[in-house]
N, C-alpha and C positions, 0 to 999 in steps of 0.2 A: 503493501499498499504504499504509495505517494502523497508524501499533507506536502501544501501549499501554504506558504499564507499570504499574506494580504499584505501590502506597504502600506503601514501609517502616511494617516494623509497627513505634509509637512503644513505645522501651522504656515503662513504668510504673515510673511512679512508683514514688519506698520512703517509707516513712511515717518520717514526718524523729518521733523517741523525744526530747523537749527531756528535755535532764541530771534529775536528779535531788539532791539535797541528801544526802555523800554524808559520812561519819568513817572520813577511813580510820588504820588501825594504824601505828605503829614498825613499817619488817620488822628493826627489833637497835637492839640496848639500848642509853641513850649519849650521847653528851652536845649539842647540838642548838641548832644555827646557822642564819644564817638565808643564803637562797643567792648573795648577795649576798656573801657571806667566802670561798663556796667561790669557789679559782686554777684555775680554768676560765673564762676568755667567758662561752661555752657557755649551762654553768649561772651563775654571774654575772649575766649581763647577760640572766635570763629570754625566753632566744630558744626553751629546748625548751620553754619551762612555768614553771608557777609551779608550789612547794612551800616542803621543807627540804633542809636537812641535817644529819646522827647522824656525828658523829666515833665508832665501831664502839668497847666495848667488847670485843666476843668477832668468833666471823665466824657462825653464827646468820643470815644469811638467810631473813626467813620471808616473808610471803602479808599484808598488807596488808588482804584483805578477802578474801573469797570471789573467784576467774574461773573461766576463759580463759589460759590463757600464750599472752601472743602471740607475742612472740618470748623464747628461749633463748637465747643467744649460748653457740657452743661451745667461748668460751675459758670463761664461766661470768660474766665481771667483770660484768654486763647480763642486766635485764632485764625485762619488758611483762606486764603483766595487764589485761585488759579483762578491769574491772568488775561482775557480776548486775549493777548499778545503773545503771554506765553508764562510770566514771574511766576512764582510758585512763594508765596510771603504768609509767613512767621507774623500776629501781630500779638506779643505775650507781653500782658496787662501786667506791669508788678512784675517782684519778686513771689518769687510761694506761695501768689495768691489762690495754689488749689485749696489752697489751706484752708480760705473764708468757705467752701463746702456754694457757692452764691451770694452769699451776706456782700452784701458791695456791688452786684452788677447783674441791671438787671437785662438782660438778649432781648437781643432786638430781631434777630434770620434764622434760621435753622443751617444746616447742610443742604448743601442745591439749591439755594436759591439764587436767581442772577441778580447781583449790586451793580449799582452804578458807581461811578466815585465820586462821593462826595456825603454815599448814601449812610444812615447810621449805625455802626454794628452791633453798637452795642452803649448804657449808662453804666456809669463805675464815676460809685460815693468813692471819692480821691478823698474827700478830708475820713468815713470811713474806715477805708486801704489803712491810713496812717496812722488812725488809732489802734489800730490792733497791729500795730509795730513795725507794719513789714515795707517796706521800700515801690514807687511804685513809679520809679525808671521803667518808660516798655520800649523792647524791641525791638524795629522793627527788621525780617532778617527774609531776601531774597533766600529760599530756600537750598533752590536747583541754582545756586555761586554756579556753581562750575560747568554750565550752561553760555555762564557767559568772555567776558572778558577781564572785561569790567565792574565793581559794583563802587558806583564815587556818591555818598556823599557832600550837596551839591546847598542845602541847609547852614549855614556855618554855625550861628550863635543862639539860635529860637526859632519855632518859625510859625505858623499858623496853620492852620491844617485846613488842606484844601493847594498850600503852595506843594511846589516839588521836597523833597526831599531827597532822593534819591538819582538818580540816572543810572540805568542796566543798556553798559554797550557789548553788542554783540560779541562776537568771535571774526 
């Protein structure tokens, strides 16, 4: 008896779309600091990607670009966005704020929602976070940094929500 094995159907290769230049807006108004000054090794060391951090003046956390919410933590402390152009952005409101279990955060979007630049994503109670003894520094990270030649901080000392914070320069 002769047995024949069917050839496994090979998966179709996915089209690789190269990253394009993109300007990302500040999700919140405040003082701009380099990631290296963030009091968290993962952010300061660039392990999660390149970007900048903002010490917020208020708790209105807005979309830095048009795109889809890829991750919305139920606690409201962090949100991921995949921009229409290709950047994968992580906004992390404060340090160790996951420990608040959602108190101090009012989530306005959910994973899968399409958002426009400037749209409110989360309302954070900045004073409440400070009263809990937590750092309010808010990193804005391009998680797919390797897809770009450079992630450049445009805003220098301070930034208003909706002004350009980062330029992602394609390879």
